[in-house]
C-alpha positions in Angstrom: 0.0 0.0 0.0 1.3 3.5 -0.9 2.4 5.5 2.0 2.7 2.5 4.3 5.8 2.3 6.4 7.4 -0.8 7.9 8.3 -0.3 11.5 12.1 -0.5 12.0 13.3 -1.7 15.4 16.0 0.3 17.0 18.7 -1.7 18.6 19.1 -1.2 22.3 22.0 1.0 23.3 24.5 0.1 26.0 27.3 -2.3 26.8 27.4 -6.1 27.2 28.3 -7.2 30.7 31.4 -9.3 31.0 32.3 -10.4 34.5 35.8 -11.4 35.6 37.9 -12.0 38.7 41.5 -12.4 39.7 40.7 -13.5 43.3 43.4 -15.6 44.9 42.0 -16.9 48.2 45.4 -18.0 49.4 46.6 -14.4 49.3 44.2 -13.6 52.2 45.8 -16.1 54.6 48.2 -13.4 56.0 45.4 -10.9 56.4 43.2 -13.5 58.0 45.8 -14.4 60.6 46.4 -10.7 61.3 42.7 -10.0 61.7 42.3 -13.0 63.9 45.1 -12.0 66.2 44.0 -8.3 66.4 40.4 -9.5 67.2 41.8 -11.5 70.2 43.9 -8.5 71.4 41.0 -6.0 71.0 38.3 -8.4 72.3 36.8 -8.6 68.8 36.5 -4.9 68.3 39.0 -4.9 65.4 36.5 -7.1 63.4 34.9 -4.0 61.8 38.2 -2.8 60.3 39.2 -6.4 59.4 35.9 -7.0 57.6 36.4 -3.7 55.7 39.9 -4.7 54.5 38.7 -8.1 53.4 35.9 -6.5 51.3 38.3 -4.0 49.8 40.6 -6.8 48.7 37.9 -9.0 47.2 36.0 -6.1 45.5 39.2 -4.9 43.8 39.7 -8.3 42.2 36.3 -8.5 40.7 35.9 -6.8 37.3 33.1 -5.7 35.0 34.1 -5.2 31.3 37.8 -5.3 32.5 37.4 -2.5 35.1 37.5 -3.4 38.8 35.0 -2.6 41.5 35.9 -0.5 44.5 34.7 -0.8 48.1 34.7 2.5 49.9 33.3 1.5 53.3 35.2 2.2 56.5 35.7 0.3 59.6 34.7 3.3 61.7 31.3 3.3 60.0 30.7 -0.3 60.9 31.8 0.3 64.5 29.5 3.3 64.9 26.6 1.4 63.4 27.2 -1.4 65.9 27.3 1.0 68.8 24.1 2.6 67.7 22.4 -0.8 67.4 23.5 -1.8 70.8 22.2 1.4 72.4 18.8 1.2 70.6 18.3 -2.5 70.8 20.7 -4.2 73.2 20.2 -1.8 76.2 16.4 -2.0 76.2 16.4 -5.8 75.8 18.9 -6.1 78.7 16.8 -3.7 80.8 13.7 -5.9 80.2 15.6 -9.1 81.2 16.8 -7.4 84.4 13.3 -6.2 85.1 12.0 -9.7 84.9 14.7 -11.1 87.2 14.9 -8.4 89.8 11.6 -6.4 89.7 8.7 -8.6 88.8 8.1 -11.7 86.7 5.0 -9.9 85.3 7.3 -8.1 82.9 7.7 -11.4 81.1 4.5 -10.7 79.2 6.5 -8.2 77.2 8.7 -11.0 75.8 6.2 -11.9 73.2 6.2 -8.5 71.5 9.9 -8.4 72.0 10.4 -11.6 70.1 8.2 -10.3 67.3 10.2 -7.1 67.2 13.4 -9.2 67.0 12.2 -10.8 63.8 11.3 -7.4 62.3 14.7 -6.1 63.3 16.5 -9.1 61.7 14.7 -8.3 58.5 15.6 -4.7 58.8 19.2 -5.7 59.5 19.4 -7.7 56.2 18.0 -4.8 54.2 20.3 -2.2 55.8 23.3 -4.4 55.2 22.6 -4.7 51.5 21.9 -0.9 51.4 25.2 -0.1 53.0 27.2 -2.4 50.9 25.5 -1.1 47.7 26.3 2.5 48.7 29.9 1.7 49.3 30.4 -0.3 46.0 31.7 1.9 43.2 32.4 1.1 39.5 33.8 3.7 37.1 33.4 6.2 39.9 29.6 5.7 40.2 28.0 4.3 43.3 25.3 1.7 43.5 22.2 2.2 45.7 19.4 0.3 47.2 16.0 2.0 47.2 13.2 1.3 49.6 12.6 1.3 53.4 14.2 -1.0 55.9 11.0 -0.9 58.1 8.9 -2.1 55.2 11.3 -4.9 54.5 11.4 -5.8 58.2 7.6 -6.1 58.5 7.4 -8.1 55.3 10.1 -10.4 56.6 8.0 -11.0 59.8 4.9 -11.8 57.8 6.7 -14.2 55.6 8.5 -15.8 58.6 5.1 -16.4 60.3 3.6 -17.8 57.1 6.7 -20.1 56.7 6.1 -21.4 60.3 2.4 -22.1 59.7 3.3 -24.0 56.5 6.0 -26.0 58.3 8.6 -24.5 56.0 6.9 -25.1 52.7 6.6 -21.3 52.1 10.4 -21.0 52.2 11.0 -21.1 48.4 8.4 -18.4 47.8 9.7 -16.4 50.7 13.2 -16.5 49.4 12.3 -15.3 46.0 9.9 -12.6 47.2 12.5 -11.2 49.5 15.2 -11.4 46.8 12.8 -9.4 44.5 12.6 -6.6 47.1 16.4 -6.4 47.3 17.4 -6.8 43.6 14.3 -5.0 42.3 15.3 -2.0 44.4 19.0 -1.9 43.3 20.4 0.7 41.0 23.7 1.5 39.4 23.8 5.3 39.9 20.4 6.4 38.8 19.9 3.4 36.4 17.5 0.9 38.1 18.0 -2.8 38.1 14.7 -4.6 37.5 13.3 -7.9 38.7 11.1 -10.3 36.7 10.7 -13.8 38.0 12.2 -16.1 35.4 10.5 -19.3 36.5 13.3 -21.2 34.7 14.3 -23.4 37.6 12.2 -25.8 39.6 12.6 -24.9 43.3 10.0 -27.1 45.0 11.3 -30.4 43.7 14.7 -30.1 45.3 13.2 -28.4 48.3 10.8 -31.3 48.9 13.7 -33.7 48.9 15.6 -31.6 51.4 12.5 -31.2 53.6 11.8 -34.9 53.7 15.4 -35.8 54.3 15.5 -33.3 57.1 12.4 -34.6 58.8 13.5 -38.2 58.6 17.0 -37.3 59.8 15.5 -35.4 62.7 13.5 -38.3 64.0 16.4 -40.6 63.4 18.6 -38.4 65.5 16.0 -38.3 68.3 15.7 -42.1 68.2 19.4 -42.5 68.4 19.6 -40.3 71.5 16.7 -41.7 73.4 18.7 -44.7 74.8 21.3 -42.3 76.1 18.7 -40.3 78.0 17.0 -43.4 79.3 20.3 -44.8 80.6 21.1 -41.5 82.3 17.7 -41.6 83.9 18.1 -45.1 85.2 21.6 -44.5 86.6 20.6 -41.1 88.1 23.9 -39.6 87.0 24.5 -36.1 85.6 25.5 -35.7 81.9 29.2 -36.4 81.6 31.7 -35.3 79.0 31.1 -38.3 76.8 27.4 -37.8 76.9 27.8 -34.2 75.7 30.3 -35.3 73.0 27.8 -37.8 71.7 25.0 -35.3 71.6 27.1 -32.8 69.7 28.2 -35.6 67.4 24.7 -36.6 66.5 23.8 -32.9 65.9 26.8 -32.5 63.7 25.9 -35.5 61.6 22.4 -34.2 61.3 23.6 -30.8 60.2 25.9 -32.4 57.6 23.0 -34.5 56.2 20.9 -31.3 55.9 23.8 -29.5 54.0 24.1 -32.4 51.6 20.4 -32.7 51.0 19.9 -29.0 50.6 22.7 -28.3 48.1 20.6 -28.9 45.0 17.9 -26.6 46.3 20.2 -23.8 47.2 21.9 -24.1 43.8 18.5 -23.8 42.1 17.6 -20.7 44.2 20.9 -19.1 43.1 20.3 -19.8 39.4 16.7 -18.5 39.6 17.7 -15.3 41.4 20.3 -14.6 38.8 18.0 -15.3 35.9 15.3 -13.0 37.4 17.6 -9.9 37.5 17.5 -7.4 34.6 19.6 -4.4 33.9 18.4 -2.6 30.9 18.2 -5.3 28.2 20.8 -7.4 29.9 19.9 -10.6 31.7 22.1 -12.8 33.9 22.8 -16.5 34.2 24.6 -18.4 37.0 25.9 -21.8 36.1 26.0 -23.5 39.5 25.1 -27.1 40.2 24.3 -28.7 43.5 27.4 -30.9 43.5 29.8 -28.0 43.0 28.1 -25.9 45.6 28.2 -28.7 48.1 32.0 -29.2 47.4 32.5 -25.4 48.0 30.4 -25.5 51.2 32.1 -28.5 52.8 35.6 -27.4 52.0 34.9 -23.9 53.3 33.5 -25.5 56.5 36.6 -27.6 56.8 38.8 -24.5 56.3 36.9 -22.5 59.0 36.8 -25.4 61.5 40.4 -26.5 61.2 41.7 -22.9 61.4 39.4 -22.2 64.4 37.7 -19.5 62.4 40.9 -17.6 61.6 40.6 -18.3 57.8 37.0 -17.3 57.4 38.0 -14.5 55.0 39.7 -17.1 52.8 36.4 -19.1 52.7 34.5 -15.9 51.8 37.0 -15.2 49.0 36.6 -18.7 47.7 32.8 -18.2 47.6 33.1 -14.9 45.7 35.5 -16.5 43.2 33.1 -19.4 42.7 30.2 -17.1 42.0 31.9 -14.7 39.6 33.5 -17.6 37.6 30.0 -18.9 36.8 28.2 -15.6 36.2 27.5 -14.6 32.6 25.2 -12.1 30.8 23.3 -11.6 27.6 22.1 -8.3 26.1 23.2 -4.8 26.8 22.9 -2.4 29.8 22.9 1.4 30.0 26.2 1.6 31.9 27.3 4.9 30.3 24.1 6.7 31.1 24.4 6.3 34.9 24.5 9.5 37.0 26.0 9.5 40.5 23.8 8.1 43.3 23.5 9.5 46.8 26.2 8.5 49.2 23.9 6.4 51.3 23.8 5.8 55.1 26.5 7.4 57.3 27.0 4.3 59.4 27.4 0.6 58.6 25.3 -2.5 59.2 25.1 -2.3 63.0 21.9 -4.4 63.3 23.4 -7.1 61.1 26.5 -7.2 63.4 24.3 -7.3 66.4 22.2 -10.3 65.0 25.1 -11.8 63.1 23.2 -11.8 59.8 25.7 -10.0 57.5 25.7 -11.7 54.0 29.4 -10.9 53.6 
């Protein structure tokens, strides 16, 4: 037809995303030992500066399109955040416990709302940790940022946690993905937003069901194995001895190991699904991680941490980062060159996460 025009699609502008890393976990052994010794000398107060230096080392060895990331956080920020959390959370909680013990047991009725508040605070701590790390991660001089409110995430976390309890854990896969959507869907590189669209490429409930059933059977098997020990102790009328405690911890360790093995395929599927659901412009991500490889990483990291009495935990973290980046790929293009600088972010670090020990890195 005369005058008709055929639409011409305009190719998306941007850059492809090529991830790389030069992480050498063994190079962190010296730093790990130094941090461990200084933590002992300072009664763990040095951990804020030690964690900061580990992040700087790891970040600087991760690259995007050949250019390294930079971590600009400071130990002082983490320390001040921890002090603030202790004053706002730790002191009131301690005051409540003292009131129950020395004033009146009637104060115990306040423990229920306190426990609810703790779950909300744990959720807030997770969000605030991601927000802080994003604001202190820089690439090409531009900061990342996490939009959203910590309080909203905390209350959502509470609701999902209660629903997960009611469903005996079966809401867990949905909970994990919905919480991931709130984190990654709120992330930005400068002013360029990252988006989230559930990929639904990877089956989560199949491997989750296997892990759940194995965990349930393993739990009852552990209880059945310990019943004769308690019966013997009851008949003899003796107090638990050292061998009794060793055997209890031994059974618990075996049970935990079974759970780790049974859950590896599920956690690998979750990681693949989260990566596949993240979009930046027209770029999509893919993470090639299988349950067997993830299990090998988890067990060797556990061995490193246990045998070193925790001193080499930074080495284990570096191994995890290397493992992830090696398997991360992208397709499509992202508007990297259009990004404008993001706000600096919070003035203090992830104090709540340190208080509840829920920091992801």
